[in-house]
C-alpha positions in Angstrom: 120.6 115.0 99.7 117.1 114.1 98.7 116.4 110.4 98.2 113.6 108.1 97.0 113.0 104.7 98.8 111.3 101.9 96.9 109.2 100.0 99.5 108.1 96.3 99.4 106.1 94.9 102.3 107.2 97.9 104.5 110.8 97.1 103.7 113.2 99.3 101.8 114.1 97.5 98.6 116.3 100.3 97.1 117.3 103.9 97.8 118.2 106.3 95.1 119.6 109.8 95.6 118.1 112.7 93.6 120.7 115.0 92.2 121.1 117.0 89.0 120.0 114.2 86.8 116.3 113.1 86.7 115.4 109.8 88.4 113.4 107.6 86.0 110.8 105.2 87.3 109.2 102.4 85.2 109.1 98.8 84.0 112.0 99.1 81.6 115.3 97.9 83.1 117.2 101.0 82.2 115.2 103.1 84.7 116.9 104.3 87.9 114.0 102.7 89.8 112.9 99.7 87.7 109.5 98.2 88.9 108.9 94.8 87.4 105.1 94.8 87.1 103.0 95.0 84.0 100.6 97.5 85.6 103.6 99.9 85.4 104.5 101.6 82.1 107.9 101.2 80.6 108.7 104.8 81.4 106.1 105.7 84.0 107.3 108.8 85.8 110.4 110.8 86.7 111.6 112.9 89.7 113.9 115.8 89.4 114.8 119.2 90.8 113.4 122.4 89.3 114.1 125.8 90.6 115.2 124.3 93.9 112.0 122.2 94.3 111.6 118.4 94.1 109.1 117.6 91.3 107.4 114.3 90.1 106.1 114.1 86.6 103.9 111.4 85.1 105.1 110.4 81.6 101.6 109.7 80.1 101.5 106.3 81.9 98.5 104.0 81.4 97.5 103.6 85.0 98.7 107.0 86.4 101.0 108.3 89.1 99.7 109.3 92.5 101.1 111.5 95.3 99.6 110.4 98.6 96.0 109.8 97.4 95.8 112.3 94.5 96.4 111.4 90.9 98.8 113.9 89.3 100.4 114.9 86.0 103.1 117.0 87.7 103.4 118.0 91.4 105.9 119.4 93.9 107.1 116.8 96.4 107.6 117.4 100.1 109.4 115.5 102.8 107.3 112.5 103.8 105.2 112.3 100.7 104.4 109.0 99.1 104.5 108.3 95.4 102.3 105.4 94.3 103.1 103.6 91.0 100.6 100.7 90.6 100.8 98.9 93.9 104.4 100.1 94.6 105.1 102.7 97.2 108.1 105.2 96.9 108.8 107.2 100.0 110.2 110.8 99.6 113.0 112.0 101.9 113.7 115.6 100.9 116.6 115.9 103.5 118.3 112.5 104.0 121.2 110.8 102.2 120.8 107.6 100.3 122.6 104.7 101.9 122.6 102.6 98.7 124.4 104.7 96.2 124.5 103.8 92.5 127.7 102.3 91.3 129.7 104.3 88.8 128.8 103.5 85.2 125.7 101.3 85.9 122.4 101.3 87.6 121.5 99.1 90.5 118.4 97.0 89.7 115.5 96.3 92.1 114.7 92.6 92.6 112.1 91.2 90.1 108.8 90.5 91.8 108.8 86.8 90.7 112.4 86.4 92.2 111.1 87.8 95.5 108.2 85.3 95.4 110.3 82.2 95.1 112.2 83.0 98.3 109.5 81.4 100.6 106.5 79.3 99.8 104.3 81.0 102.4 105.4 84.5 101.2 104.7 83.6 97.6 101.2 82.3 98.5 100.4 85.4 100.4 101.5 87.7 97.6 99.4 85.7 95.1 96.4 86.2 97.3 97.1 89.9 97.6 97.3 90.2 93.8 93.9 88.4 93.4 92.4 90.7 96.0 93.4 93.7 93.9 91.8 92.2 90.8 95.0 91.3 89.0 95.2 88.2 86.8 98.5 86.7 87.9 100.1 84.1 85.6 103.8 83.3 86.3 104.5 80.9 83.5 107.9 82.0 82.1 108.1 84.7 84.7 105.6 86.9 82.9 102.6 88.6 84.4 99.6 88.9 82.2 97.0 91.6 82.7 93.3 91.1 81.7 92.3 93.8 79.3 89.5 95.0 77.1 90.1 96.5 73.6 87.3 98.5 72.0 86.8 97.3 68.5 83.7 99.4 67.7 81.1 101.7 69.4 81.3 104.8 71.5 83.2 104.6 74.8 85.3 107.0 76.8 88.6 105.1 76.0 89.8 102.6 73.5 91.6 100.2 75.9 91.1 99.2 79.6 93.1 97.1 82.0 90.9 95.3 84.5 92.3 95.9 87.9 89.2 95.7 90.1 87.1 92.8 91.3 84.1 94.2 89.5 84.2 95.9 86.0 81.0 97.7 85.1 80.1 98.4 81.5 77.6 101.2 81.2 76.8 104.9 81.5 77.1 105.0 85.3 79.7 107.4 86.7 81.2 104.4 88.5 81.5 102.3 85.3 85.0 101.2 84.3 83.9 101.0 80.6 81.9 104.2 80.2 79.4 104.1 77.3 78.7 107.4 75.6 75.8 108.5 73.6 72.0 108.7 74.1 69.9 106.1 75.9 72.7 104.0 77.2 71.8 102.1 80.4 73.6 102.8 83.7 74.8 99.1 83.9 74.7 97.3 80.5 76.8 94.4 81.7 79.5 93.5 84.3 82.6 91.4 84.6 83.4 89.8 87.9 86.8 88.5 88.9 86.7 85.3 90.8 89.4 82.9 92.0 88.9 80.8 88.9 88.7 83.5 86.3 86.7 86.4 84.8 83.0 86.1 84.3 80.7 88.2 82.2 77.1 88.7 83.3 74.1 90.7 82.0 73.0 94.0 83.5 70.1 95.9 82.0 71.0 94.4 78.6 71.9 90.9 77.4 75.4 90.8 76.0 76.8 88.3 73.5 80.1 86.4 73.7 81.4 85.4 70.3 77.9 86.1 68.8 76.0 84.0 71.4 73.6 85.8 73.8 74.3 85.1 77.4 71.6 85.2 80.1 73.8 84.2 83.1 77.4 84.4 84.3 79.7 83.2 81.6 83.5 82.6 81.9 85.6 84.6 79.5 88.6 83.2 77.7 91.5 85.0 76.1 90.4 86.4 72.8 86.6 86.4 73.4 84.5 89.0 71.6 81.9 90.8 73.7 79.1 92.9 72.2 76.6 95.0 74.2 74.7 98.2 73.4 76.4 98.5 70.0 79.9 98.3 71.6 82.3 95.5 70.6 85.0 94.5 73.0 87.9 92.1 72.8 88.8 90.4 76.1 92.5 89.4 76.2 95.5 89.0 78.5 98.1 91.6 77.8 101.7 90.4 77.9 
C-alpha cells in the first residue's frame, strides 16, 4: 500500500497510508496530516488515487505545493518523490505499507511544532535560528506563530497580500521583486524590507517611501500596523495570526 511520511529533522514523525479516501494535508487539525505552521493553509493539499495513479493536488493554498523542486497545481506522484508544504517534507512511498496506521474512528495528530521545541533547550534554540534564517518572524507567545505580511490598500500590484518569508523583500518592477509594481515608469527597486535578528526594516531604493506619512531616507524599523507608501502604492505591514 502506498504511504506518505511526514518528516521532521530527517526523522519520520508520522506515516499515513493512502487508500480509497483522499489524504488531506494542512494546518486544520481535522486533516489526515496536520502541519502546525502558519505558512501552511488550513486545507493546503490532498493526495489520492485516480485511475490507478497517485496524485497530489494543491487546494489553492497561499504559499503553494511543490513536488521535488517544481511548484504544482496537480501532479502524478512516483515512488521516492518529495512533497514540500512550506518547510515540511513529505516522502512518497508508492509501494510500502504504513507502520503507523490510523486508529478506527479518529485521526492521529502530528506533534505541534511548539511542543517539539520545548523538549530540549538546545534543539529549541537551533529551530528558532533556522526559522530566522528562512525569514520567518517567530513569536511563540501563547503558542502562536505570527507571520509578517503586507496588505495592499491601494495602487497597482500583482497581488493584494504578501507573506514575507525571505530575508530581503523587494518592492518594485524587477522580475525578482516580491511586491511587483505594475504600470508605466515604475522603478526596478522602489524600496526594500530587510529581515534582521531584531525585526523588519524598510529602506529606500530608487524612491523615498513614507512610513505613517513620514518620508524615510534610511533604514527604519517597521512595527505592526505601520502604513507604507511608495510609488502610489499603499501597504499595511502587519503580523498575521
